DRENGUKOL-94979 format. One record per residue: residue number from 1; x, y, z of N, C-alpha, C in turn. Coordinates in steps of 0.2 Angstrom, whole numbers, plus 5000, padded with zeros to 4 digits. Example, Ala and Ser with C-alpha at 12.3 -4.5 7.8 and 13.67 -1.06 7.14 Angstrom:
# residues 2
+-----+--------+---------+------+---------+----------+-------+--------+---------+------+
| seq | n_east | n_north | n_up | ca_east | ca_north | ca_up | c_east | c_north | c_up |
+-----+--------+---------+------+---------+----------+-------+--------+---------+------+
|   1 |   5066 |    4972 | 5039 |    5062 |     4978 |  5039 |   5066 |    4984 | 5039 |
|   2 |   5064 |    4989 | 5035 |    5068 |     4995 |  5036 |   5064 |    5000 | 5039 |
+-----+--------+---------+------+---------+----------+-------+--------+---------+------+
***
This chain:
# residues 242
+-----+--------+---------+------+---------+----------+-------+--------+---------+------+
| seq | n_east | n_north | n_up | ca_east | ca_north | ca_up | c_east | c_north | c_up |
+-----+--------+---------+------+---------+----------+-------+--------+---------+------+
|   1 |   4700 |    4806 | 5479 |    4701 |     4801 |  5474 |   4696 |    4802 | 5468 |
|   2 |   4698 |    4802 | 5462 |    4693 |     4803 |  5457 |   4688 |    4797 | 5456 |
|   3 |   4682 |    4798 | 5452 |    4677 |     4793 |  5451 |   4680 |    4787 | 5447 |
|   4 |   4677 |    4781 | 5449 |    4679 |     4776 |  5445 |   4677 |    4776 | 5438 |
|   5 |   4681 |    4773 | 5434 |    4680 |     4773 |  5426 |   4675 |    4768 | 5424 |
|   6 |   4673 |    4763 | 5429 |    4669 |     4758 |  5427 |   4661 |    4760 | 5426 |
|   7 |   4660 |    4766 | 5429 |    4653 |     4768 |  5428 |   4648 |    4765 | 5433 |
|   8 |   4650 |    4762 | 5438 |    4645 |     4759 |  5443 |   4645 |    4763 | 5449 |
|   9 |   4648 |    4768 | 5450 |    4647 |     4773 |  5456 |   4651 |    4771 | 5461 |
|  10 |   4656 |    4766 | 5461 |    4660 |     4764 |  5466 |   4666 |    4769 | 5467 |
|  11 |   4669 |    4769 | 5472 |    4675 |     4774 |  5473 |   4681 |    4771 | 5469 |
|  12 |   4685 |    4775 | 5466 |    4690 |     4773 |  5461 |   4695 |    4768 | 5465 |
|  13 |   4696 |    4763 | 5461 |    4701 |     4758 |  5464 |   4698 |    4752 | 5467 |
|  14 |   4691 |    4752 | 5470 |    4688 |     4747 |  5473 |   4687 |    4741 | 5469 |
|  15 |   4685 |    4742 | 5462 |    4683 |     4737 |  5458 |   4689 |    4735 | 5453 |
|  16 |   4695 |    4737 | 5455 |    4701 |     4736 |  5451 |   4702 |    4740 | 5444 |
|  17 |   4697 |    4744 | 5443 |    4698 |     4749 |  5437 |   4701 |    4755 | 5439 |
|  18 |   4706 |    4757 | 5435 |    4710 |     4763 |  5437 |   4706 |    4769 | 5438 |
|  19 |   4707 |    4773 | 5443 |    4703 |     4779 |  5443 |   4703 |    4784 | 5438 |
|  20 |   4698 |    4787 | 5436 |    4698 |     4793 |  5431 |   4700 |    4799 | 5434 |
|  21 |   4706 |    4802 | 5432 |    4708 |     4808 |  5435 |   4705 |    4814 | 5432 |
|  22 |   4704 |    4819 | 5435 |    4702 |     4825 |  5432 |   4706 |    4828 | 5427 |
|  23 |   4704 |    4832 | 5422 |    4708 |     4834 |  5417 |   4713 |    4839 | 5420 |
|  24 |   4719 |    4839 | 5417 |    4725 |     4843 |  5420 |   4724 |    4850 | 5417 |
|  25 |   4725 |    4855 | 5421 |    4725 |     4862 |  5418 |   4731 |    4864 | 5414 |
|  26 |   4731 |    4868 | 5409 |    4736 |     4870 |  5405 |   4742 |    4873 | 5408 |
|  27 |   4748 |    4872 | 5406 |    4754 |     4874 |  5410 |   4755 |    4882 | 5409 |
|  28 |   4752 |    4884 | 5403 |    4753 |     4891 |  5402 |   4748 |    4896 | 5406 |
|  29 |   4743 |    4893 | 5410 |    4739 |     4897 |  5414 |   4733 |    4900 | 5410 |
|  30 |   4732 |    4898 | 5404 |    4726 |     4901 |  5401 |   4719 |    4898 | 5403 |
|  31 |   4719 |    4893 | 5407 |    4713 |     4890 |  5410 |   4710 |    4885 | 5406 |
|  32 |   4713 |    4883 | 5400 |    4710 |     4878 |  5396 |   4714 |    4871 | 5398 |
|  33 |   4711 |    4866 | 5396 |    4714 |     4859 |  5397 |   4720 |    4858 | 5393 |
|  34 |   4725 |    4854 | 5395 |    4731 |     4854 |  5391 |   4730 |    4852 | 5384 |
|  35 |   4726 |    4847 | 5382 |    4725 |     4845 |  5375 |   4723 |    4851 | 5371 |
|  36 |   4719 |    4855 | 5374 |    4716 |     4861 |  5370 |   4720 |    4867 | 5368 |
|  37 |   4726 |    4867 | 5371 |    4731 |     4872 |  5371 |   4737 |    4870 | 5367 |
|  38 |   4740 |    4875 | 5363 |    4746 |     4873 |  5359 |   4752 |    4875 | 5364 |
|  39 |   4754 |    4871 | 5368 |    4759 |     4872 |  5373 |   4764 |    4866 | 5372 |
|  40 |   4770 |    4867 | 5372 |    4775 |     4862 |  5371 |   4776 |    4858 | 5378 |
|  41 |   4778 |    4852 | 5378 |    4779 |     4849 |  5385 |   4783 |    4852 | 5390 |
|  42 |   4787 |    4857 | 5388 |    4791 |     4861 |  5392 |   4787 |    4867 | 5395 |
|  43 |   4781 |    4868 | 5393 |    4777 |     4874 |  5395 |   4778 |    4880 | 5391 |
|  44 |   4782 |    4880 | 5386 |    4783 |     4886 |  5382 |   4777 |    4886 | 5376 |
|  45 |   4774 |    4891 | 5376 |    4769 |     4892 |  5371 |   4772 |    4893 | 5364 |
|  46 |   4771 |    4889 | 5359 |    4774 |     4890 |  5352 |   4770 |    4894 | 5348 |
|  47 |   4772 |    4900 | 5346 |    4768 |     4904 |  5341 |   4766 |    4900 | 5335 |
|  48 |   4761 |    4902 | 5332 |    4758 |     4898 |  5326 |   4763 |    4900 | 5320 |
|  49 |   4767 |    4906 | 5320 |    4771 |     4908 |  5315 |   4777 |    4904 | 5315 |
|  50 |   4779 |    4900 | 5320 |    4785 |     4896 |  5320 |   4783 |    4889 | 5317 |
|  51 |   4786 |    4888 | 5311 |    4784 |     4881 |  5308 |   4789 |    4881 | 5302 |
|  52 |   4790 |    4875 | 5299 |    4794 |     4874 |  5293 |   4790 |    4876 | 5287 |
|  53 |   4794 |    4877 | 5282 |    4791 |     4880 |  5276 |   4787 |    4874 | 5273 |
|  54 |   4781 |    4876 | 5270 |    4777 |     4871 |  5267 |   4780 |    4870 | 5260 |
|  55 |   4778 |    4864 | 5257 |    4780 |     4863 |  5250 |   4778 |    4868 | 5245 |
|  56 |   4783 |    4870 | 5241 |    4782 |     4876 |  5237 |   4784 |    4883 | 5239 |
|  57 |   4785 |    4884 | 5246 |    4786 |     4890 |  5249 |   4794 |    4892 | 5248 |
|  58 |   4798 |    4886 | 5248 |    4805 |     4888 |  5248 |   4807 |    4891 | 5242 |
|  59 |   4804 |    4890 | 5236 |    4806 |     4894 |  5230 |   4804 |    4901 | 5230 |
|  60 |   4800 |    4903 | 5235 |    4797 |     4910 |  5235 |   4800 |    4914 | 5241 |
|  61 |   4805 |    4911 | 5244 |    4809 |     4915 |  5249 |   4813 |    4920 | 5247 |
|  62 |   4815 |    4925 | 5251 |    4819 |     4931 |  5249 |   4826 |    4928 | 5246 |
|  63 |   4829 |    4923 | 5249 |    4836 |     4921 |  5247 |   4835 |    4917 | 5240 |
|  64 |   4829 |    4914 | 5239 |    4828 |     4911 |  5232 |   4827 |    4916 | 5227 |
|  65 |   4823 |    4921 | 5228 |    4822 |     4926 |  5223 |   4829 |    4930 | 5222 |
|  66 |   4833 |    4930 | 5226 |    4839 |     4934 |  5225 |   4845 |    4930 | 5222 |
|  67 |   4844 |    4923 | 5221 |    4849 |     4919 |  5218 |   4851 |    4921 | 5211 |
|  68 |   4846 |    4923 | 5207 |    4848 |     4925 |  5200 |   4852 |    4931 | 5200 |
|  69 |   4851 |    4936 | 5205 |    4855 |     4942 |  5205 |   4862 |    4940 | 5207 |
|  70 |   4863 |    4935 | 5212 |    4869 |     4933 |  5214 |   4873 |    4930 | 5208 |
|  71 |   4870 |    4926 | 5204 |    4873 |     4923 |  5198 |   4876 |    4928 | 5193 |
|  72 |   4872 |    4934 | 5192 |    4874 |     4939 |  5188 |   4880 |    4943 | 5191 |
|  73 |   4880 |    4943 | 5198 |    4886 |     4947 |  5201 |   4892 |    4942 | 5200 |
|  74 |   4891 |    4936 | 5201 |    4897 |     4931 |  5200 |   4900 |    4931 | 5193 |
|  75 |   4896 |    4933 | 5188 |    4899 |     4934 |  5182 |   4904 |    4939 | 5181 |
|  76 |   4904 |    4944 | 5185 |    4909 |     4949 |  5186 |   4916 |    4946 | 5187 |
|  77 |   4916 |    4941 | 5192 |    4922 |     4938 |  5193 |   4926 |    4935 | 5187 |
|  78 |   4922 |    4932 | 5183 |    4924 |     4929 |  5176 |   4927 |    4935 | 5172 |
|  79 |   4923 |    4940 | 5171 |    4925 |     4946 |  5167 |   4932 |    4949 | 5170 |
|  80 |   4933 |    4949 | 5176 |    4939 |     4952 |  5179 |   4945 |    4947 | 5178 |
|  81 |   4943 |    4941 | 5176 |    4949 |     4936 |  5176 |   4950 |    4932 | 5182 |
|  82 |   4946 |    4933 | 5187 |    4947 |     4930 |  5194 |   4945 |    4922 | 5194 |
|  83 |   4942 |    4920 | 5189 |    4940 |     4913 |  5189 |   4943 |    4909 | 5183 |
|  84 |   4950 |    4907 | 5184 |    4954 |     4904 |  5178 |   4952 |    4897 | 5176 |
|  85 |   4948 |    4893 | 5181 |    4947 |     4886 |  5179 |   4940 |    4885 | 5178 |
|  86 |   4938 |    4882 | 5172 |    4932 |     4881 |  5170 |   4930 |    4873 | 5172 |
|  87 |   4924 |    4872 | 5174 |    4922 |     4866 |  5176 |   4917 |    4863 | 5172 |
|  88 |   4918 |    4856 | 5170 |    4913 |     4853 |  5165 |   4910 |    4847 | 5168 |
|  89 |   4904 |    4845 | 5167 |    4901 |     4839 |  5168 |   4901 |    4835 | 5162 |
|  90 |   4903 |    4828 | 5162 |    4904 |     4824 |  5156 |   4901 |    4818 | 5157 |
|  91 |   4897 |    4816 | 5152 |    4894 |     4809 |  5151 |   4896 |    4805 | 5145 |
|  92 |   4899 |    4800 | 5146 |    4902 |     4795 |  5141 |   4899 |    4789 | 5141 |
|  93 |   4899 |    4785 | 5135 |    4896 |     4779 |  5134 |   4901 |    4774 | 5131 |
|  94 |   4902 |    4768 | 5135 |    4907 |     4764 |  5132 |   4904 |    4759 | 5128 |
|  95 |   4908 |    4756 | 5123 |    4905 |     4751 |  5118 |   4904 |    4744 | 5121 |
|  96 |   4907 |    4742 | 5126 |    4906 |     4736 |  5129 |   4900 |    4736 | 5134 |
|  97 |   4900 |    4730 | 5138 |    4895 |     4729 |  5143 |   4896 |    4733 | 5149 |
|  98 |   4903 |    4735 | 5150 |    4905 |     4738 |  5156 |   4909 |    4744 | 5155 |
|  99 |   4910 |    4748 | 5160 |    4915 |     4754 |  5159 |   4922 |    4751 | 5158 |
| 100 |   4925 |    4754 | 5153 |    4932 |     4751 |  5151 |   4932 |    4746 | 5146 |
| 101 |   4926 |    4744 | 5143 |    4926 |     4739 |  5138 |   4924 |    4743 | 5132 |
| 102 |   4928 |    4741 | 5126 |    4926 |     4744 |  5120 |   4929 |    4751 | 5119 |
| 103 |   4926 |    4755 | 5115 |    4927 |     4762 |  5114 |   4923 |    4767 | 5118 |
| 104 |   4926 |    4772 | 5120 |    4922 |     4777 |  5124 |   4920 |    4783 | 5120 |
| 105 |   4914 |    4785 | 5120 |    4911 |     4791 |  5116 |   4908 |    4796 | 5121 |
| 106 |   4910 |    4802 | 5120 |    4907 |     4808 |  5123 |   4900 |    4809 | 5121 |
| 107 |   4895 |    4808 | 5126 |    4888 |     4809 |  5124 |   4885 |    4816 | 5126 |
| 108 |   4888 |    4819 | 5131 |    4885 |     4825 |  5133 |   4891 |    4829 | 5137 |
| 109 |   4891 |    4835 | 5137 |    4896 |     4839 |  5141 |   4892 |    4846 | 5143 |
| 110 |   4892 |    4847 | 5149 |    4889 |     4854 |  5151 |   4894 |    4858 | 5156 |
| 111 |   4895 |    4864 | 5154 |    4899 |     4868 |  5158 |   4895 |    4872 | 5163 |
| 112 |   4898 |    4872 | 5169 |    4895 |     4875 |  5175 |   4896 |    4883 | 5174 |
| 113 |   4890 |    4886 | 5173 |    4890 |     4893 |  5173 |   4886 |    4897 | 5178 |
| 114 |   4887 |    4903 | 5180 |    4894 |     4906 |  5179 |   4900 |    4902 | 5182 |
| 115 |   4905 |    4903 | 5180 |    4911 |     4900 |  5181 |   4912 |    4899 | 5189 |
| 116 |   4912 |    4894 | 5192 |    4913 |     4893 |  5199 |   4920 |    4895 | 5202 |
| 117 |   4920 |    4895 | 5208 |    4927 |     4896 |  5212 |   4930 |    4889 | 5213 |
| 118 |   4936 |    4888 | 5211 |    4940 |     4881 |  5212 |   4945 |    4883 | 5217 |
| 119 |   4946 |    4879 | 5222 |    4951 |     4880 |  5227 |   4958 |    4878 | 5224 |
| 120 |   4963 |    4880 | 5228 |    4970 |     4880 |  5225 |   4971 |    4873 | 5223 |
| 121 |   4974 |    4872 | 5217 |    4976 |     4866 |  5214 |   4982 |    4863 | 5217 |
| 122 |   4985 |    4866 | 5222 |    4991 |     4864 |  5226 |   4989 |    4857 | 5229 |
| 123 |   4982 |    4856 | 5230 |    4980 |     4849 |  5233 |   4981 |    4843 | 5228 |
| 124 |   4982 |    4845 | 5222 |    4983 |     4839 |  5217 |   4990 |    4838 | 5217 |
| 125 |   4992 |    4832 | 5219 |    4999 |     4830 |  5219 |   5001 |    4825 | 5213 |
| 126 |   5008 |    4824 | 5212 |    5010 |     4819 |  5208 |   5013 |    4813 | 5212 |
| 127 |   5010 |    4807 | 5210 |    5012 |     4801 |  5214 |   5015 |    4796 | 5209 |
| 128 |   5021 |    4793 | 5210 |    5024 |     4789 |  5206 |   5020 |    4782 | 5206 |
| 129 |   5019 |    4779 | 5200 |    5017 |     4772 |  5199 |   5020 |    4768 | 5194 |
| 130 |   5018 |    4762 | 5192 |    5022 |     4758 |  5188 |   5023 |    4760 | 5181 |
| 131 |   5018 |    4765 | 5179 |    5019 |     4767 |  5172 |   5021 |    4774 | 5171 |
| 132 |   5023 |    4777 | 5177 |    5026 |     4784 |  5177 |   5023 |    4788 | 5183 |
| 133 |   5020 |    4794 | 5181 |    5018 |     4798 |  5187 |   5010 |    4799 | 5186 |
| 134 |   5007 |    4798 | 5191 |    4999 |     4799 |  5191 |   4997 |    4805 | 5196 |
| 135 |   4993 |    4809 | 5194 |    4991 |     4815 |  5198 |   4986 |    4812 | 5203 |
| 136 |   4986 |    4814 | 5209 |    4981 |     4812 |  5214 |   4980 |    4818 | 5219 |
| 137 |   4974 |    4818 | 5222 |    4972 |     4823 |  5227 |   4965 |    4825 | 5226 |
| 138 |   4963 |    4831 | 5229 |    4957 |     4833 |  5228 |   4956 |    4841 | 5228 |
| 139 |   4951 |    4844 | 5227 |    4950 |     4851 |  5227 |   4942 |    4852 | 5228 |
| 140 |   4941 |    4858 | 5230 |    4934 |     4860 |  5232 |   4932 |    4865 | 5227 |
| 141 |   4925 |    4864 | 5225 |    4922 |     4869 |  5220 |   4916 |    4872 | 5224 |
| 142 |   4916 |    4879 | 5224 |    4910 |     4882 |  5227 |   4908 |    4888 | 5222 |
| 143 |   4902 |    4891 | 5224 |    4899 |     4896 |  5220 |   4896 |    4893 | 5214 |
| 144 |   4893 |    4887 | 5215 |    4890 |     4884 |  5209 |   4882 |    4886 | 5210 |
| 145 |   4880 |    4888 | 5204 |    4873 |     4891 |  5204 |   4868 |    4886 | 5206 |
| 146 |   4863 |    4889 | 5211 |    4858 |     4885 |  5213 |   4852 |    4886 | 5209 |
| 147 |   4852 |    4890 | 5204 |    4847 |     4892 |  5200 |   4847 |    4887 | 5194 |
| 148 |   4853 |    4886 | 5191 |    4854 |     4882 |  5185 |   4855 |    4875 | 5186 |
| 149 |   4857 |    4873 | 5192 |    4858 |     4866 |  5193 |   4855 |    4863 | 5199 |
| 150 |   4853 |    4857 | 5199 |    4850 |     4853 |  5205 |   4855 |    4848 | 5207 |
| 151 |   4854 |    4845 | 5212 |    4858 |     4840 |  5215 |   4859 |    4834 | 5210 |
| 152 |   4853 |    4832 | 5207 |    4853 |     4826 |  5203 |   4858 |    4827 | 5197 |
| 153 |   4858 |    4833 | 5194 |    4862 |     4834 |  5188 |   4870 |    4834 | 5191 |
| 154 |   4871 |    4837 | 5196 |    4878 |     4838 |  5199 |   4881 |    4831 | 5200 |
| 155 |   4876 |    4826 | 5202 |    4878 |     4819 |  5203 |   4878 |    4815 | 5197 |
| 156 |   4876 |    4818 | 5191 |    4876 |     4814 |  5185 |   4870 |    4810 | 5183 |
| 157 |   4865 |    4812 | 5187 |    4859 |     4808 |  5187 |   4854 |    4812 | 5182 |
| 158 |   4855 |    4811 | 5175 |    4851 |     4814 |  5170 |   4847 |    4809 | 5167 |
| 159 |   4841 |    4808 | 5169 |    4836 |     4803 |  5167 |   4834 |    4804 | 5159 |
| 160 |   4835 |    4810 | 5157 |    4833 |     4812 |  5150 |   4839 |    4809 | 5145 |
| 161 |   4845 |    4809 | 5148 |    4850 |     4806 |  5144 |   4851 |    4799 | 5144 |
| 162 |   4851 |    4796 | 5150 |    4853 |     4789 |  5152 |   4847 |    4785 | 5152 |
| 163 |   4846 |    4780 | 5147 |    4840 |     4776 |  5147 |   4840 |    4771 | 5153 |
| 164 |   4834 |    4771 | 5156 |    4833 |     4766 |  5162 |   4835 |    4769 | 5168 |
| 165 |   4837 |    4775 | 5169 |    4839 |     4778 |  5175 |   4833 |    4779 | 5179 |
| 166 |   4832 |    4776 | 5185 |    4827 |     4776 |  5189 |   4828 |    4781 | 5195 |
| 167 |   4826 |    4787 | 5195 |    4828 |     4791 |  5201 |   4824 |    4790 | 5207 |
| 168 |   4819 |    4786 | 5206 |    4815 |     4784 |  5212 |   4817 |    4778 | 5216 |
| 169 |   4823 |    4775 | 5213 |    4826 |     4769 |  5216 |   4829 |    4771 | 5223 |
| 170 |   4829 |    4766 | 5227 |    4832 |     4767 |  5234 |   4839 |    4769 | 5234 |
| 171 |   4843 |    4766 | 5229 |    4850 |     4768 |  5229 |   4852 |    4769 | 5222 |
| 172 |   4851 |    4775 | 5220 |    4852 |     4777 |  5213 |   4859 |    4777 | 5211 |
| 173 |   4861 |    4774 | 5205 |    4868 |     4774 |  5203 |   4868 |    4775 | 5195 |
| 174 |   4873 |    4777 | 5192 |    4873 |     4777 |  5185 |   4875 |    4770 | 5182 |
| 175 |   4870 |    4768 | 5178 |    4871 |     4761 |  5175 |   4877 |    4760 | 5171 |
| 176 |   4879 |    4754 | 5171 |    4884 |     4752 |  5166 |   4881 |    4752 | 5159 |
| 177 |   4885 |    4753 | 5153 |    4892 |     4756 |  5153 |   4892 |    4763 | 5152 |
| 178 |   4888 |    4767 | 5155 |    4888 |     4774 |  5156 |   4893 |    4776 | 5161 |
| 179 |   4896 |    4782 | 5160 |    4901 |     4785 |  5164 |   4900 |    4792 | 5165 |
| 180 |   4902 |    4795 | 5171 |    4901 |     4802 |  5172 |   4907 |    4804 | 5176 |
| 181 |   4909 |    4810 | 5174 |    4915 |     4813 |  5178 |   4915 |    4820 | 5177 |
| 182 |   4920 |    4824 | 5180 |    4921 |     4831 |  5180 |   4928 |    4832 | 5176 |
| 183 |   4928 |    4838 | 5173 |    4934 |     4840 |  5171 |   4935 |    4848 | 5173 |
| 184 |   4941 |    4849 | 5176 |    4943 |     4856 |  5178 |   4949 |    4858 | 5173 |
| 185 |   4947 |    4863 | 5169 |    4951 |     4865 |  5163 |   4953 |    4872 | 5164 |
| 186 |   4959 |    4874 | 5163 |    4961 |     4881 |  5163 |   4958 |    4885 | 5157 |
| 187 |   4956 |    4891 | 5158 |    4952 |     4895 |  5153 |   4956 |    4897 | 5146 |
| 188 |   4962 |    4894 | 5146 |    4966 |     4895 |  5139 |   4971 |    4901 | 5140 |
| 189 |   4972 |    4904 | 5146 |    4976 |     4910 |  5146 |   4983 |    4908 | 5145 |
| 190 |   4985 |    4901 | 5146 |    4992 |     4899 |  5146 |   4993 |    4895 | 5139 |
| 191 |   4988 |    4894 | 5135 |    4988 |     4891 |  5129 |   4981 |    4888 | 5126 |
| 192 |   4981 |    4887 | 5120 |    4975 |     4885 |  5117 |   4973 |    4878 | 5118 |
| 193 |   4977 |    4874 | 5120 |    4976 |     4867 |  5122 |   4978 |    4865 | 5129 |
| 194 |   4974 |    4867 | 5134 |    4976 |     4866 |  5141 |   4975 |    4858 | 5142 |
| 195 |   4978 |    4856 | 5148 |    4977 |     4850 |  5151 |   4970 |    4849 | 5153 |
| 196 |   4967 |    4843 | 5153 |    4960 |     4841 |  5155 |   4960 |    4836 | 5160 |
| 197 |   4962 |    4838 | 5166 |    4962 |     4834 |  5172 |   4955 |    4831 | 5173 |
| 198 |   4954 |    4825 | 5175 |    4948 |     4821 |  5176 |   4947 |    4820 | 5183 |
| 199 |   4941 |    4822 | 5186 |    4939 |     4821 |  5193 |   4932 |    4817 | 5194 |
| 200 |   4932 |    4814 | 5200 |    4925 |     4811 |  5201 |   4922 |    4815 | 5207 |
| 201 |   4916 |    4815 | 5208 |    4913 |     4818 |  5214 |   4914 |    4814 | 5220 |
| 202 |   4917 |    4817 | 5225 |    4919 |     4814 |  5231 |   4914 |    4814 | 5237 |
| 203 |   4909 |    4819 | 5236 |    4904 |     4819 |  5241 |   4897 |    4821 | 5238 |
| 204 |   4892 |    4821 | 5242 |    4885 |     4823 |  5240 |   4886 |    4831 | 5240 |
| 205 |   4884 |    4834 | 5234 |    4884 |     4842 |  5234 |   4880 |    4845 | 5240 |
| 206 |   4882 |    4850 | 5243 |    4879 |     4853 |  5249 |   4876 |    4860 | 5246 |
| 207 |   4870 |    4861 | 5248 |    4867 |     4867 |  5246 |   4868 |    4872 | 5252 |
| 208 |   4872 |    4877 | 5251 |    4873 |     4882 |  5256 |   4868 |    4888 | 5254 |
| 209 |   4862 |    4888 | 5257 |    4857 |     4893 |  5256 |   4859 |    4900 | 5257 |
| 210 |   4862 |    4901 | 5263 |    4864 |     4908 |  5264 |   4869 |    4911 | 5259 |
| 211 |   4873 |    4907 | 5256 |    4877 |     4910 |  5251 |   4875 |    4908 | 5244 |
| 212 |   4869 |    4905 | 5243 |    4866 |     4904 |  5237 |   4870 |    4900 | 5232 |
| 213 |   4873 |    4895 | 5234 |    4878 |     4891 |  5231 |   4878 |    4883 | 5232 |
| 214 |   4880 |    4879 | 5228 |    4882 |     4872 |  5229 |   4889 |    4872 | 5231 |
| 215 |   4891 |    4867 | 5235 |    4898 |     4866 |  5237 |   4899 |    4858 | 5236 |
| 216 |   4905 |    4856 | 5234 |    4906 |     4849 |  5233 |   4914 |    4849 | 5232 |
| 217 |   4916 |    4842 | 5233 |    4923 |     4841 |  5233 |   4924 |    4836 | 5227 |
| 218 |   4930 |    4837 | 5224 |    4932 |     4833 |  5218 |   4938 |    4829 | 5219 |
| 219 |   4939 |    4823 | 5217 |    4945 |     4819 |  5218 |   4948 |    4817 | 5211 |
| 220 |   4954 |    4817 | 5211 |    4958 |     4816 |  5204 |   4957 |    4809 | 5202 |
| 221 |   4956 |    4807 | 5196 |    4955 |     4800 |  5194 |   4960 |    4800 | 5187 |
| 222 |   4960 |    4794 | 5185 |    4964 |     4793 |  5179 |   4960 |    4793 | 5172 |
| 223 |   4962 |    4791 | 5167 |    4958 |     4790 |  5160 |   4956 |    4797 | 5158 |
| 224 |   4960 |    4803 | 5159 |    4958 |     4809 |  5157 |   4959 |    4810 | 5149 |
| 225 |   4955 |    4814 | 5147 |    4955 |     4815 |  5139 |   4961 |    4819 | 5137 |
| 226 |   4963 |    4818 | 5131 |    4969 |     4821 |  5128 |   4968 |    4829 | 5128 |
| 227 |   4974 |    4832 | 5126 |    4973 |     4840 |  5126 |   4969 |    4842 | 5120 |
| 228 |   4969 |    4838 | 5115 |    4964 |     4840 |  5109 |   4957 |    4837 | 5110 |
| 229 |   4955 |    4836 | 5116 |    4949 |     4834 |  5118 |   4946 |    4827 | 5115 |
| 230 |   4951 |    4823 | 5114 |    4949 |     4816 |  5112 |   4951 |    4811 | 5117 |
| 231 |   4947 |    4806 | 5117 |    4947 |     4801 |  5122 |   4953 |    4796 | 5120 |
| 232 |   4957 |    4794 | 5125 |    4962 |     4789 |  5124 |   4959 |    4782 | 5122 |
| 233 |   4953 |    4781 | 5123 |    4950 |     4775 |  5122 |   4944 |    4776 | 5117 |
| 234 |   4944 |    4781 | 5113 |    4940 |     4782 |  5107 |   4941 |    4778 | 5101 |
| 235 |   4937 |    4778 | 5097 |    4938 |     4775 |  5090 |   4943 |    4778 | 5086 |
| 236 |   4947 |    4775 | 5083 |    4953 |     4778 |  5079 |   4950 |    4782 | 5073 |
| 237 |   4953 |    4787 | 5070 |    4951 |     4790 |  5065 |   4946 |    4796 | 5066 |
| 238 |   4944 |    4800 | 5061 |    4940 |     4806 |  5063 |   4934 |    4805 | 5067 |
| 239 |   4931 |    4799 | 5066 |    4925 |     4797 |  5070 |   4926 |    4796 | 5078 |
| 240 |   4932 |    4796 | 5079 |    4934 |     4795 |  5086 |   4936 |    4801 | 5090 |
| 241 |   4935 |    4807 | 5086 |    4937 |     4813 |  5089 |   4934 |    4815 | 5096 |
| 242 |   4929 |    4812 | 5097 |    4925 |     4813 |  5103 |   4926 |    4807 | 5108 |
+-----+--------+---------+------+---------+----------+-------+--------+---------+------+
***
């Protein structure tokens, strides 16, 4: 039995003080005590090289340095005609206190370049409703550059554009009367004024580091812009062209 921890020289346990046990030897057999050796509870010695990336190291990894090269290679798909659908991020501002009130004005539009891959639009269906036919469904967008775009921009969180947008808030959302949506537009090979379907982001963009791309899903919504790129809810006349 080990010596008593009370320091009075009695045998451990006689005075009610738990006995002081001798230090345990390391599981790896190095002869050191357990706290002095870097051994996991399972007995496996963890090499010092196995660790997560430190802040700032992720941008200097091999895959991160190759991402611009991947973007230039993807531009070849556009030149070959293999990317017929252009994808746009749109920010609009409504004239009223909420979305849908007053006139809608296009404040900023950003095209995703190089042109990403859009899954088959067969997933976008025509559904009947009281005023006619409404498109519904979803599609997947991949091969979005991880160099040119971050998650905040892909979610519409542009603090430089939207006043009062607090990216440090616990639940970030685009404030009223601002609106954010996607457009997936054919590149014009079927006509100079293609349809402009409107979509919303259906999930948080996923960074696929191995493929150097962002991936996300879009869902079809209403209130799409006209073929001449005017809003149905814009101001009448030349000033409402956007």
